[in-house]
N, C-alpha and C positions, 0 to 999 in steps of 0.2 A: 251212728261210727260214722266215720266220716271219707271219704269216695272222691275217683276224679272220673275229671268226664276230659274224653281226647277227643283234642277239632281237630279238625283239618278245614289247612285255612291257601288265602296267597304268601302266609307267609312262612309256610312247610305246619308241622302239626306238634299245640298245643294244649298246656291242660292248663283244665282244670280243678282246682283242691273243691267242693262245696263237705258242706256240711248245719245238722240243723239251730237255730237258736233258742233259745229257755223257756220261745212261747209253738215252737215246733216248726217255722218254717224254715224255709229251706238254705240259706244265705254261698255270697259265695271268699274264699279263703280267695283269691289275688288265682292270675294265673300264669302262668308258668314253664319254662322251655322245658326241664326235665319233670316228668310222671315224678318220679323223685317230690323233688322241689314243695310241688300241688301240692302231692301227700303227709305235707309231716308239718303244713302249712297249714293242710283244712286237722289236719291234729293236736298244735297248737291253739286252734280256735275253738274247739268241740272238747276242747282240755278246760280252755279257759271257762267255755260252758261249763259245765262238771264238778269247776275251784267252785262255780258261784263270780269267777271275780270275769267272766264278761261284762262287754255290756254297749249299748246299741249306740254305734257312733254319731246318724243320721239326726239322732233326736234332740243333739246340742246342736243341731244347727242357725243359729242367727244372724242375717248381715249385720254388714256393719254399718249399711242408716237404722235399719231395724234399734241395736245396738247404744247408737245415742243417740237418739229421737228417747231413746224408752227411758233409756237405763243413763248412762253418762249427761247429759243434758239439760236433764233435769234438776239432777244428783252437783250441780256445782251453783255455790253463791259467791257471782261476779257481778260488779255494776251492766248498767245496761247498757252501755255502751262496749262495753267487754265481749261480752254473751251477747252481739250485730256485729264484732265481728270472729267470733265465733265460729258461728255463722256462717255470716258470705268466707271463712276460711273452706268449712266445711264446700258448701256451693257449689265453690269456684275448684277447688282443689282435694277433696275427698271422693262427692258425690258421682260426678262423671266417674 
């Protein structure tokens, strides 16, 4: 069952919607300015869990650098000079 936690801070009262994921861990549906919005968001997420459509968005996190080094660059079939140019561009413009 979804719930709402009221929080008092410098910006006033805020409401955080909560629910449980398929593994039973506590999750946050976000922080909202009204209790109603927080409860709606928590209920939406809980319905996704019950329907089997919920997925953990944190599990799919891959950094750009890891993707390029592990997937993209090894699958490029280009000449050595082109590969060297790609690596130079990546090091100079994209990785920093």
